[in-house]
C-alpha positions as a LaTeX table, in Angstrom:
\begin{tabular}{lrrr}
\hline
Residue & $x$ (\AA) & $y$ (\AA) & $z$ (\AA) \\
\hline
Unk1 & 0.00 & 0.00 & 0.00 \\
Unk2 & 1.26 & 3.50 & $-0.82$ \\
Unk3 & 0.43 & 6.70 & 1.02 \\
Unk4 & $-2.31$ & 8.85 & $-0.48$ \\
Unk5 & $-0.42$ & 12.01 & 0.38 \\
Unk6 & 0.98 & 13.94 & $-2.57$ \\
Unk7 & 3.81 & 15.45 & $-0.50$ \\
Unk8 & 5.59 & 13.92 & 2.49 \\
Unk9 & 8.08 & 16.06 & 4.41 \\
Unk10 & 10.52 & 14.31 & 6.75 \\
Unk11 & 12.55 & 15.62 & 9.63 \\
Unk12 & 16.10 & 14.21 & 9.64 \\
Unk13 & 17.64 & 13.65 & 13.09 \\
Unk14 & 15.53 & 11.22 & 15.07 \\
Unk15 & 13.27 & 10.51 & 12.08 \\
Unk16 & 15.39 & 9.39 & 9.15 \\
Unk17 & 18.59 & 8.78 & 11.10 \\
Unk18 & 19.18 & 7.53 & 14.63 \\
Unk19 & 21.50 & 10.33 & 15.70 \\
Unk20 & 20.53 & 11.28 & 19.25 \\
Unk21 & 23.52 & 9.54 & 20.81 \\
Unk22 & 25.99 & 11.17 & 18.45 \\
Unk23 & 24.45 & 14.60 & 18.94 \\
Unk24 & 24.64 & 14.24 & 22.74 \\
Unk25 & 28.29 & 13.17 & 22.49 \\
Unk26 & 29.29 & 16.16 & 20.35 \\
Unk27 & 27.24 & 18.57 & 22.45 \\
Unk28 & 28.93 & 17.50 & 25.66 \\
Unk29 & 32.38 & 17.84 & 24.10 \\
Unk30 & 31.43 & 21.38 & 23.02 \\
Unk31 & 30.12 & 22.20 & 26.51 \\
Unk32 & 33.30 & 20.88 & 28.13 \\
Unk33 & 35.41 & 22.99 & 25.79 \\
Unk34 & 33.40 & 26.08 & 26.80 \\
Unk35 & 33.85 & 25.26 & 30.49 \\
Unk36 & 30.13 & 24.56 & 31.00 \\
Unk37 & 28.42 & 21.59 & 32.70 \\
Unk38 & 27.58 & 18.63 & 30.48 \\
Unk39 & 24.01 & 17.43 & 29.98 \\
Unk40 & 22.17 & 14.13 & 30.07 \\
Unk41 & 21.10 & 12.14 & 27.03 \\
Unk42 & 17.51 & 13.26 & 27.67 \\
Unk43 & 18.49 & 16.93 & 27.96 \\
Unk44 & 20.34 & 16.72 & 24.66 \\
Unk45 & 17.37 & 14.99 & 23.03 \\
Unk46 & 15.06 & 17.76 & 24.15 \\
Unk47 & 16.75 & 20.28 & 21.83 \\
Unk48 & 17.23 & 17.99 & 18.80 \\
Unk49 & 15.49 & 19.59 & 15.83 \\
Unk50 & 16.15 & 23.20 & 16.73 \\
Unk51 & 18.72 & 25.26 & 14.86 \\
Unk52 & 22.02 & 25.40 & 16.77 \\
Unk53 & 21.49 & 28.99 & 17.89 \\
Unk54 & 18.03 & 28.22 & 19.27 \\
Unk55 & 19.22 & 24.94 & 20.79 \\
Unk56 & 21.97 & 26.77 & 22.68 \\
Unk57 & 19.49 & 29.37 & 23.90 \\
Unk58 & 17.05 & 26.69 & 25.10 \\
Unk59 & 19.76 & 24.63 & 26.77 \\
Unk60 & 21.77 & 27.50 & 28.26 \\
Unk61 & 19.32 & 30.30 & 29.11 \\
Unk62 & 21.53 & 31.63 & 31.90 \\
Unk63 & 24.75 & 31.66 & 29.87 \\
Unk64 & 26.04 & 34.75 & 28.16 \\
Unk65 & 25.62 & 35.26 & 24.43 \\
Unk66 & 29.38 & 34.81 & 24.08 \\
Unk67 & 29.31 & 31.48 & 25.89 \\
Unk68 & 26.43 & 30.22 & 23.77 \\
Unk69 & 28.24 & 31.26 & 20.60 \\
Unk70 & 31.34 & 29.46 & 21.82 \\
Unk71 & 29.31 & 26.27 & 22.26 \\
Unk72 & 27.72 & 26.64 & 18.80 \\
Unk73 & 31.10 & 27.20 & 17.13 \\
Unk74 & 32.69 & 24.30 & 19.02 \\
Unk75 & 29.78 & 22.00 & 18.18 \\
Unk76 & 30.08 & 22.73 & 14.46 \\
Unk77 & 33.83 & 22.20 & 14.45 \\
Unk78 & 33.79 & 19.03 & 16.57 \\
Unk79 & 30.90 & 17.53 & 14.62 \\
Unk80 & 32.61 & 18.21 & 11.30 \\
Unk81 & 35.92 & 16.74 & 12.48 \\
Unk82 & 34.35 & 13.62 & 13.98 \\
Unk83 & 32.18 & 13.05 & 10.92 \\
Unk84 & 35.19 & 13.40 & 8.62 \\
Unk85 & 37.09 & 10.91 & 10.78 \\
Unk86 & 34.14 & 8.45 & 10.69 \\
Unk87 & 33.75 & 8.69 & 14.46 \\
Unk88 & 29.99 & 9.35 & 14.38 \\
Unk89 & 27.54 & 6.57 & 13.63 \\
Unk90 & 24.14 & 7.85 & 12.48 \\
Unk91 & 22.41 & 4.83 & 10.94 \\
Unk92 & 19.14 & 5.06 & 9.08 \\
Unk93 & 16.18 & 3.79 & 11.06 \\
Unk94 & 14.92 & 0.42 & 9.83 \\
Unk95 & 12.95 & 0.63 & 6.59 \\
Unk96 & 13.77 & 4.27 & 5.82 \\
Unk97 & 15.46 & 3.69 & 2.49 \\
Unk98 & 12.80 & 1.27 & 1.27 \\
Unk99 & 10.01 & 3.60 & 2.35 \\
Unk100 & 11.52 & 6.60 & 0.59 \\
Unk101 & 12.11 & 4.61 & $-2.58$ \\
Unk102 & 8.58 & 3.22 & $-2.59$ \\
Unk103 & 7.02 & 6.64 & $-2.04$ \\
Unk104 & 9.19 & 8.17 & $-4.76$ \\
Unk105 & 8.37 & 5.43 & $-7.27$ \\
Unk106 & 4.66 & 5.93 & $-6.54$ \\
Unk107 & 4.91 & 9.59 & $-7.54$ \\
Unk108 & 4.87 & 11.08 & $-4.03$ \\
Unk109 & 6.97 & 14.25 & $-3.74$ \\
Unk110 & 9.50 & 13.94 & $-0.91$ \\
Unk111 & 11.12 & 16.77 & 1.03 \\
Unk112 & 13.17 & 17.37 & 4.17 \\
Unk113 & 12.69 & 20.06 & 6.81 \\
Unk114 & 15.48 & 19.89 & 9.37 \\
Unk115 & 17.25 & 21.98 & 11.97 \\
Unk116 & 20.58 & 20.80 & 10.53 \\
Unk117 & 22.65 & 23.09 & 8.36 \\
Unk118 & 22.51 & 22.53 & 4.60 \\
Unk119 & 26.09 & 21.23 & 4.69 \\
Unk120 & 25.16 & 18.78 & 7.44 \\
Unk121 & 22.08 & 17.57 & 5.58 \\
Unk122 & 23.99 & 17.12 & 2.35 \\
Unk123 & 26.57 & 15.11 & 4.29 \\
Unk124 & 23.81 & 12.85 & 5.61 \\
Unk125 & 22.34 & 12.38 & 2.12 \\
Unk126 & 25.76 & 11.45 & 0.73 \\
Unk127 & 26.65 & 9.18 & 3.65 \\
Unk128 & 23.48 & 7.12 & 3.20 \\
Unk129 & 23.31 & 7.36 & $-0.61$ \\
Unk130 & 19.92 & 9.11 & $-0.62$ \\
Unk131 & 20.73 & 11.31 & $-3.63$ \\
Unk132 & 17.80 & 11.96 & $-5.94$ \\
Unk133 & 15.07 & 11.00 & $-3.48$ \\
Unk134 & 14.20 & 14.46 & $-2.15$ \\
Unk135 & 12.76 & 17.13 & $-4.42$ \\
Unk136 & 13.44 & 19.83 & $-1.82$ \\
Unk137 & 15.66 & 20.12 & 1.25 \\
Unk138 & 15.04 & 22.95 & 3.69 \\
Unk139 & 17.38 & 23.53 & 6.62 \\
Unk140 & 18.16 & 26.02 & 9.37 \\
Unk141 & 19.97 & 28.05 & 6.68 \\
Unk142 & 16.71 & 28.58 & 4.77 \\
Unk143 & 14.13 & 29.70 & 7.33 \\
Unk144 & 13.62 & 30.45 & 11.03 \\
Unk145 & 14.15 & 27.58 & 13.44 \\
Unk146 & 11.37 & 25.12 & 14.14 \\
Unk147 & 8.63 & 25.35 & 15.30 \\
Unk148 & 8.25 & 28.32 & 12.95 \\
Unk149 & 6.38 & 27.05 & 9.85 \\
Unk150 & 8.75 & 28.72 & 7.38 \\
Unk151 & 10.47 & 25.59 & 6.08 \\
Unk152 & 7.19 & 23.80 & 5.42 \\
Unk153 & 5.65 & 26.89 & 3.87 \\
Unk154 & 8.62 & 27.27 & 1.51 \\
Unk155 & 8.17 & 23.65 & 0.41 \\
Unk156 & 4.43 & 24.16 & $-0.17$ \\
Unk157 & 5.08 & 27.33 & $-2.15$ \\
Unk158 & 7.72 & 25.66 & $-4.32$ \\
Unk159 & 5.77 & 22.49 & $-5.07$ \\
Unk160 & 2.29 & 24.08 & $-5.31$ \\
Unk161 & 0.93 & 20.97 & $-3.56$ \\
Unk162 & $-2.07$ & 21.73 & $-1.29$ \\
Unk163 & $-1.50$ & 21.61 & 2.46 \\
Unk164 & $-4.43$ & 19.18 & 2.72 \\
Unk165 & $-2.41$ & 16.61 & 0.76 \\
Unk166 & 0.81 & 17.15 & 2.70 \\
Unk167 & 2.20 & 15.22 & 5.67 \\
Unk168 & 4.97 & 16.28 & 8.06 \\
Unk169 & 6.75 & 13.32 & 9.71 \\
Unk170 & 8.92 & 13.94 & 12.76 \\
Unk171 & 9.94 & 12.83 & 16.21 \\
Unk172 & 9.66 & 16.06 & 18.20 \\
Unk173 & 7.07 & 18.58 & 19.29 \\
Unk174 & 8.96 & 21.10 & 17.14 \\
Unk175 & 8.04 & 19.07 & 14.05 \\
Unk176 & 4.40 & 18.69 & 15.10 \\
Unk177 & 4.01 & 22.38 & 15.94 \\
Unk178 & 5.73 & 23.42 & 12.70 \\
Unk179 & 3.47 & 21.21 & 10.61 \\
Unk180 & 0.31 & 22.30 & 12.37 \\
Unk181 & 1.24 & 25.98 & 12.02 \\
Unk182 & 1.69 & 25.43 & 8.27 \\
Unk183 & $-1.72$ & 23.76 & 8.03 \\
Unk184 & $-0.51$ & 20.26 & 7.10 \\
Unk185 & $-1.22$ & 16.85 & 8.64 \\
Unk186 & 1.38 & 15.65 & 11.13 \\
Unk187 & 2.77 & 12.22 & 11.95 \\
Unk188 & 4.58 & 11.53 & 15.22 \\
Unk189 & 7.40 & 8.98 & 15.29 \\
Unk190 & 8.39 & 8.73 & 18.98 \\
Unk191 & 11.95 & 7.51 & 18.50 \\
Unk192 & 13.30 & 8.87 & 21.77 \\
Unk193 & 14.17 & 12.56 & 21.53 \\
Unk194 & 10.80 & 13.73 & 22.87 \\
Unk195 & 8.73 & 11.37 & 25.06 \\
Unk196 & 5.34 & 10.22 & 23.84 \\
Unk197 & 3.46 & 12.09 & 26.55 \\
Unk198 & 4.99 & 15.35 & 25.31 \\
Unk199 & 4.13 & 14.55 & 21.70 \\
Unk200 & 0.54 & 13.73 & 22.71 \\
Unk201 & 0.01 & 17.37 & 23.70 \\
Unk202 & 0.56 & 18.33 & 20.04 \\
Unk203 & $-2.31$ & 16.07 & 18.94 \\
Unk204 & $-0.60$ & 14.61 & 15.85 \\
Unk205 & $-2.83$ & 13.54 & 12.98 \\
Unk206 & $-1.11$ & 10.14 & 12.89 \\
Unk207 & 1.18 & 8.00 & 15.02 \\
Unk208 & 3.69 & 5.44 & 13.76 \\
Unk209 & 6.01 & 3.01 & 15.53 \\
Unk210 & 8.22 & 2.50 & 12.47 \\
Unk211 & 8.83 & 4.55 & 9.33 \\
Unk212 & 7.34 & 2.06 & 6.80 \\
Unk213 & 3.93 & 2.71 & 8.36 \\
Unk214 & 3.95 & 6.06 & 6.56 \\
Unk215 & 3.05 & 4.09 & 3.44 \\
Unk216 & $-0.43$ & 3.34 & 4.74 \\
Unk217 & $-1.36$ & 6.83 & 5.95 \\
Unk218 & $-4.19$ & 8.83 & 4.38 \\
Unk219 & $-5.04$ & 12.55 & 4.50 \\
Unk220 & $-7.76$ & 13.43 & 6.99 \\
Unk221 & $-8.88$ & 16.41 & 4.91 \\
Unk222 & $-9.23$ & 16.91 & 1.21 \\
\hline
\end{tabular}
């Protein structure tokens, strides 16, 4: 069975790739370098999906702007170095590749809306050989940080696909709030960054336990 949505937009970290552990590792190295206390796995997961600037603000509200910028700069540098040295393992979640390929072959337009930088997202696409699957990729370089609807709205404007036939798939409340603000259906994939009880408050249109279940989802409006 193939989804009846005309456009499916995926978040990246925590949705396409299992990256929470790697993100927490890099974040704590950046915090240590800045002389700031490290955070738990859950604390790191809570800010996954935000742009780095917004993530630093949410995680370090009492720190100075200079300290937050130091953490952001260190995070970018450490992440890049570790990724280049193959020290970060961000595997695709089970069934992701097959689901994307099946949706694409069925004529569904695929896009990404992520808090990663464009360079980081292109690295992920190349690492997992996902070239050619996504019609559009929108990142923190393109629009305000989630949960602002800018990334989704840019995708809708570019594709001219109605919001009623569009689905936003993600693992965080940021994804759900972004999709709802843009007027599209939302699908929660509780992979660990945000707990299910937090996601429930966003009242997602759909819930899935694994990515291939996207193939059976249908629009609730039309």
